[in-house]
C-alpha positions in Angstrom: 9.0 -132.5 116.7 6.3 -134.6 117.6 3.0 -133.4 120.0 4.4 -133.1 123.4 2.5 -132.5 126.4 3.4 -128.6 127.6 4.5 -129.6 130.7 7.5 -131.9 129.3 9.6 -129.6 127.4 12.9 -128.7 129.0 14.4 -124.8 129.8 16.8 -125.2 126.9 13.5 -126.4 124.7 11.4 -123.3 125.9 13.9 -121.1 125.0 14.2 -122.9 121.6 10.6 -122.6 121.0 10.8 -119.1 121.9 13.2 -118.1 119.7 12.0 -119.5 116.9 8.7 -117.5 117.6 10.6 -114.1 117.8 12.5 -114.9 114.5 9.5 -115.8 112.6 6.9 -112.8 114.0 9.2 -109.9 114.9 12.0 -109.2 111.8 8.1 -109.0 109.6 6.6 -106.8 112.0 9.6 -104.8 112.6 10.0 -103.8 109.3 6.1 -103.4 108.7 6.6 -100.4 111.5 9.5 -98.8 110.3 7.8 -98.5 106.7 4.7 -97.0 108.7 6.8 -94.6 110.7 8.7 -93.4 107.7 4.9 -93.0 105.3 4.3 -90.8 109.1 7.0 -88.3 109.4 8.4 -87.9 106.0 6.5 -85.0 106.0 8.5 -83.6 108.2 11.4 -83.7 105.3 8.6 -82.7 102.5 8.1 -79.6 104.7 11.0 -78.2 103.6 10.0 -77.6 100.2 5.8 -76.9 100.9 5.4 -73.8 101.2 4.7 -72.9 97.8 2.6 -76.1 97.3 0.5 -74.9 100.4 0.5 -71.6 99.0 0.8 -69.9 102.7 3.4 -66.9 103.3 5.9 -66.6 106.1 4.0 -65.7 108.7 1.4 -68.8 108.9 3.3 -71.2 107.3 4.5 -72.9 110.8 1.4 -73.0 112.2 -0.5 -74.3 109.3 2.2 -77.1 108.8 2.0 -77.6 112.4 -1.7 -78.1 112.6 -1.9 -80.5 109.3 1.3 -82.3 110.4 -1.1 -83.1 113.6 -4.6 -83.5 111.9 -3.0 -87.5 111.6 -3.4 -88.0 115.1 -7.1 -87.0 114.7 -7.8 -89.3 112.0 -5.9 -91.9 114.3 -8.0 -91.2 117.5 -11.3 -91.5 116.0 -10.9 -95.3 113.9 -8.2 -96.3 116.5 -10.5 -97.9 118.9 -13.1 -99.8 116.6 -10.2 -101.1 114.5 -8.6 -102.6 117.4 -11.7 -104.5 118.4 -12.5 -105.2 115.0 -8.9 -107.1 115.0 -9.4 -108.9 117.6 -12.5 -110.1 116.2 -11.2 -111.3 113.0 -7.6 -111.9 113.3 -4.1 -110.1 112.8 -3.5 -111.6 109.3 -6.4 -109.7 107.3 -6.3 -106.8 109.3 -3.0 -105.4 109.7 -3.2 -106.4 105.8 -5.9 -104.3 105.3 -4.5 -101.6 107.0 -1.1 -101.5 105.4 -2.4 -101.4 101.6 -4.8 -98.9 102.4 -2.1 -96.3 103.8 0.5 -97.2 101.2 -2.4 -96.2 99.0 -3.2 -92.7 100.7 0.3 -92.0 101.4 1.4 -92.3 97.5 -1.7 -89.7 96.9 0.3 -87.1 98.8 2.1 -86.5 95.5 -0.9 -84.8 93.9 -1.3 -82.6 97.0 -2.4 -79.0 96.1 -2.9 -76.1 98.6 -3.4 -76.0 102.3 -6.8 -77.8 102.4 -6.0 -80.9 100.8 -2.9 -81.2 103.2 -5.5 -81.4 105.9 -8.0 -83.4 104.3 -5.0 -86.1 103.6 -3.2 -86.0 106.6 -6.3 -86.7 108.2 -7.3 -90.0 106.1 -3.6 -91.0 106.4 -4.2 -91.2 110.0 -7.9 -92.8 109.4 -5.8 -95.4 107.3 -3.5 -96.1 109.8 -5.3 -96.3 112.5 -5.1 -99.7 114.8 -1.8 -100.8 113.4 0.5 -99.9 116.3 -1.9 -101.1 119.0 -2.9 -103.9 116.9 0.7 -105.4 116.7 0.6 -104.8 120.9 -2.5 -106.8 121.2 -1.4 -109.5 118.9 2.1 -109.7 121.0 -0.1 -110.3 123.8 -1.3 -113.8 122.0 2.3 -114.9 122.4 4.1 -113.7 124.9 3.4 -113.6 128.7 4.1 -110.2 130.7 7.9 -110.7 131.8 9.3 -111.0 128.5 6.7 -108.1 126.6 9.0 -105.5 127.1 12.0 -106.4 125.3 9.2 -107.9 122.6 7.5 -104.6 122.5 11.0 -102.5 122.5 12.0 -104.6 119.3 9.1 -103.9 117.9 8.9 -100.4 118.8 12.5 -99.8 117.9 11.2 -100.0 114.4 10.0 -96.4 114.5 13.6 -95.5 115.3 15.0 -97.6 112.1 12.9 -95.7 110.3 14.6 -92.4 111.2 17.8 -94.1 110.7 16.8 -95.8 107.3 14.7 -93.6 105.9 16.1 -90.2 107.0 19.0 -90.4 104.5 16.9 -91.9 101.8 14.1 -89.1 102.6 17.1 -86.6 102.2 18.4 -88.2 98.9 14.8 -88.3 97.5 14.4 -84.7 97.5 17.3 -84.7 95.6 15.3 -86.1 92.6 13.6 -82.9 91.6 12.5 -82.6 88.3 13.2 -85.7 87.2 10.4 -87.4 84.8 8.4 -84.0 85.6 7.9 -84.5 89.2 8.9 -82.3 92.1 11.6 -84.2 94.6 8.4 -83.8 97.3 6.4 -86.0 94.8 8.7 -88.5 94.5 9.3 -88.6 98.3 5.6 -89.5 98.7 5.5 -91.8 95.8 8.3 -94.2 96.8 8.1 -94.2 100.2 4.4 -94.9 99.9 5.0 -97.8 97.6 6.4 -100.8 100.2 3.6 -100.4 102.8 1.3 -101.3 99.8 3.7 -104.3 99.0 4.4 -105.4 102.6 0.6 -105.9 102.9 0.4 -108.6 100.6 3.3 -109.7 101.8 1.7 -110.1 105.8 -1.9 -111.7 104.0 0.6 -114.8 103.1 2.9 -114.8 105.9 1.3 -113.7 109.4 -0.5 -116.4 111.7 -3.2 -114.9 113.4 -2.3 -116.8 116.8 -0.5 -119.7 118.0 -2.9 -121.8 117.1 -2.6 -120.9 113.2 1.0 -121.0 113.2 1.6 -124.1 110.8 5.6 -123.9 112.2 4.6 -125.0 115.6 4.1 -128.3 116.3 0.7 -129.1 118.6 2.7 -129.8 122.0 4.4 -126.8 121.2 1.3 -124.6 120.6 0.2 -125.6 123.8 3.2 -124.8 125.6 2.6 -121.1 124.0 -1.3 -121.3 125.2 -0.6 -123.1 128.3 2.0 -120.1 130.1 -0.5 -117.3 129.1 -3.4 -119.0 130.9 -1.3 -120.2 134.1 -0.2 -116.3 134.3 -3.8 -115.3 133.6 -5.4 -117.0 136.6 -2.8 -115.8 139.2 -4.5 -112.4 139.0 -7.4 -112.8 137.3 -9.7 -111.1 140.0 -7.3 -107.8 139.4 -8.2 -107.5 135.7 -10.2 -105.7 133.4 -12.0 -108.5 131.3 -14.7 -106.2 129.0 -15.0 -103.6 127.0 -17.2 -101.6 129.6 -14.6 -102.4 132.6 -11.7 -101.4 130.4 -13.5 -98.0 129.5 -14.5 -97.5 133.5 -10.8 -98.3 134.9 -9.3 -95.0 136.4 -5.6 -96.8 135.5 -6.7 -97.1 131.8 -7.2 -93.5 131.9 -4.1 -92.4 134.0 -2.4 -94.6 131.4 -4.2 -92.2 128.4 -2.6 -89.3 129.9 0.5 -90.5 130.6 1.0 -91.4 127.1 -0.4 -88.2 126.2 2.3 -86.0 127.7 4.9 -88.9 125.7 3.4 -87.9 122.5 3.4 -84.2 122.2 7.3 -84.4 123.5 7.8 -87.3 120.8 6.1 -85.7 117.7 6.7 -82.4 118.6 10.4 -83.5 118.3 9.9 -85.6 115.4 7.8 -83.5 112.9 10.0 -80.8 113.4 13.3 -82.4 113.9 14.3 -81.9 110.2 13.4 -78.4 110.4 15.6 -77.5 113.5 18.5 -79.4 112.3 18.2 -77.5 108.9 18.4 -73.7 111.4 21.3 -75.7 113.0 23.4 -77.3 110.5 23.0 -74.4 107.7 23.5 -77.8 105.3 21.5 -79.2 102.4 18.8 -81.6 102.3 21.1 -84.7 102.1 23.4 -83.3 105.4 20.1 -83.1 107.1 19.2 -86.5 106.3 22.5 -88.1 107.3 22.0 -85.7 110.7 18.6 -86.5 111.3 19.6 -89.9 111.5 21.7 -89.5 114.2 19.9 -89.3 117.1 17.0 -92.5 115.5 20.2 -94.9 115.9 20.9 -93.7 119.3 17.6 -93.9 120.8 17.6 -97.4 119.3 20.4 -98.6 120.8 19.1 -97.1 124.1 15.8 -98.5 124.0 16.5 -102.1 123.6 18.9 -101.9 126.5 16.5 -100.2 128.8 14.0 -102.9 128.0 15.9 -105.8 128.6 16.9 -104.3 131.7 13.0 -103.5 132.6 12.6 -107.3 131.9 15.2 -108.9 133.8 14.6 -106.4 136.9 10.5 -107.1 136.4 10.2 -103.4 136.9 8.3 -100.5 134.8 7.4 -97.7 136.3 10.9 -96.4 137.3 12.1 -97.6 134.0 9.7 -95.2 132.6 9.9 -92.1 135.1 13.9 -92.2 135.1 13.9 -92.1 131.2 11.2 -89.5 130.5 13.4 -87.4 133.5 16.5 -87.6 131.4 14.9 -86.3 128.1 13.0 -83.3 129.7 16.8 -82.6 131.1 18.2 -83.1 127.8 15.2 -80.5 126.2 16.2 -78.2 128.5 20.1 -78.2 127.5 19.3 -77.8 124.0 16.9 -75.2 124.6 19.6 -73.1 126.6 22.7 -73.8 124.7 24.2 -71.3 122.3 26.8 -74.0 120.8 25.3 -76.2 117.7 27.3 -79.1 119.3 25.6 -78.9 122.4 22.3 -78.6 121.1 22.5 -81.4 119.1 23.7 -83.5 122.2 20.6 -82.8 124.3 18.2 -83.4 121.0 20.1 -87.1 121.0 19.7 -87.8 124.5 16.6 -86.0 124.8 15.1 -88.7 122.3 16.7 -91.8 123.5 15.3 -90.6 126.9 11.8 -90.3 125.6 11.6 -93.5 122.9 13.3 -95.6 126.1 10.0 -95.3 127.8 8.0 -97.2 125.1 8.7 -101.1 125.9 8.1 -100.9 129.8 5.3 -98.9 128.7 3.1 -101.1 127.0 4.4 -104.3 129.5 2.9 -101.8 132.2 -0.1 -101.3 130.1 -1.2 -104.7 129.4 -1.0 -106.0 132.7 -4.1 -104.2 133.5 -6.4 -106.1 130.9 -7.2 -109.2 128.8 -9.8 -110.7 126.4 -12.4 -107.8 124.6 -10.5 -105.4 127.5 -7.1 -105.7 126.1 -8.6 -105.2 122.3 -10.1 -102.0 123.3 -8.0 -100.3 126.1 -4.6 -100.9 124.2 -6.3 -99.0 121.7 -8.1 -96.8 123.8 -4.4 -95.9 125.7 -3.0 -95.1 122.0 -5.4 -93.3 120.5 -6.1 -91.1 123.2 -2.2 -90.8 123.9 -1.6 -90.4 120.0 -3.9 -87.1 120.4 -0.5 -85.9 121.8 1.0 -85.8 118.4 -2.0 -83.6 117.0 -0.8 -81.3 120.3 2.9 -81.3 119.8 3.3 -80.0 116.7 0.5 -77.9 116.3 1.9 -76.2 119.5 5.7 -75.9 118.4 4.3 -74.4 115.2 2.7 -71.4 117.1 5.3 -70.7 119.1 8.0 -70.8 116.2 5.5 -68.6 114.5 5.2 -66.5 117.5 8.6 -66.1 119.0 10.6 -66.9 115.9 13.1 -69.5 118.0 12.8 -72.9 119.0 13.6 -72.0 122.9 9.9 -71.8 123.9 9.3 -74.9 121.8 11.8 -77.1 123.2 10.9 -76.1 127.2 7.3 -77.3 126.3 8.4 -80.7 124.9 10.6 -81.2 127.9 7.9 -79.9 129.9 5.5 -82.9 128.8 8.3 -85.5 129.5 8.6 -83.9 132.9 5.0 -84.4 133.6 4.7 -88.4 132.1 7.6 -89.2 134.4 5.8 -87.8 137.4 2.4 -89.3 136.0 3.4 -92.9 135.8 4.5 -93.4 139.1 1.1 -93.0 140.2 0.2 -96.1 138.7 -0.7 -98.8 141.2 2.8 -101.8 141.3 1.8 -105.4 141.0 3.2 -108.0 142.9 3.1 -110.5 139.9 3.0 -110.3 136.6 -0.6 -110.8 134.5 -1.3 -111.7 131.0 -4.2 -111.2 128.9 -5.9 -114.1 127.4 -4.8 -115.4 124.3 -6.3 -115.2 121.3 -9.9 -117.2 121.4 
C-alpha cells in the first residue's frame, strides 16, 4: 500500500492494519512468554525430587524450598526498573533478546544444582536475568496500541503464562520420567531441555522484532503515521493528567497504590503456582505424569476466562470492576478449596481461583498504563511490576512456612484467598478516568 495520509484510511483499512500488527507481533511475544513462564515455574515440578539434592530434612524442606523459589523475585525487583529504562532508551529488539539469552543460560545451569545455598543463589540470578521482560513487553505494546485496545492485547500476551502451564505441565511431568538417561536425573533433564528454547528464541527476537512502528519494514509510511497519530491524539486529550517524568511516576500516589494492588495479586498467584504440583500430588496421590496433566487443567481454564474478561473490559471501557470481581471470585474459590473435604470439590476450587486471579491481568495493565507516558511509562510500569512481584517472594515463602507449621494446605489457601480479596478492595480506590489515555509512542 503506498504512503497515505493517516486520516484517509477507511475503518476497514484501519482494522486490517491493526490485525496485521497483531499477527506480526503477538504470536512471537506470546511464545516468548510461554518459555519465560515455564523456566520460572518448572522448579515447582523439580521440587518433587529436590529434597536430597538440597540436603535438608522433612521438617524444614518446605520452608527452604518456598524461600528459594521466592528469591527469584528479589533479583527481579532489584534489576527491573533499570532494565526497563535501558529498553526504552536503546530499543526493545536488542534488550529483550539479551534478556532471553541470559535467562536461558541461567535456567540451563540449574542442572548442576547442589545444596540449598546454591539453590538460593541460582534462583536470585534467574530473577535478575529475567528482570525487565514482562514490563518491557507491556511498555512495548503501548508503542503500538491505544488504551481502548490494551486490555485485550495485554491479555493475549499474559495468557502465555497460562499456556505455559497447559503446555509445560505435561511436558515437565514427562521429562521427569527421563531419570537416569545419559546419567542425568529427571530434574536435571527438566532444567536443561526447558532452558534451551529461551536461548534460541533470543536470536529469533534479534532477527524479527522491530523496535516500534517506525522500524517495521512490513508497514507503509502511511500505516506507520496512522499508528503513531492515534497514540498522540489520545495522549493530548489528557496530557495534564499524566505523569511524564520518572520522578513524577515515583511521586505519584496512584502508582504506589497500583504497586500494592499488584503485590497482593502476586502473593496469591505465585503462592499458588509454585506449590500447585505439590498440592495436586497430595490430592491425587498420582504419578509425576498424572500430576503434569492435572496441573494443566487450571491453566487451560484460566486462559479461556482471562481472554473473555479482557475483551469484555475493552468493550465496556471499564477496568476497576473487572479486576475487583475477578479477584473476589478467586478469593471465594480459595476458601472453597480450603474448607472442602472432597478432592473433586477442592480441585474445582483451585481451577476457579486460578481463572479469577489470572483474569485480573489484562484489565490491570490496561488501567496502569493510562496514568503514565514517556519515560514515566518505562520506569512506572517497571516499578509497579517489580514492587508487585515481591509478592512472588512472600507468597511461596509463607505457604512453605504454613505447611511446615501445620502439615496441611488449609491455612495456606486461606492466606492466598485473603490476598486476592484485599486486591479486589484496593483496586476500587484507584480513580476512574473519563477518557482513555495513552503513553507517548517510542521516540
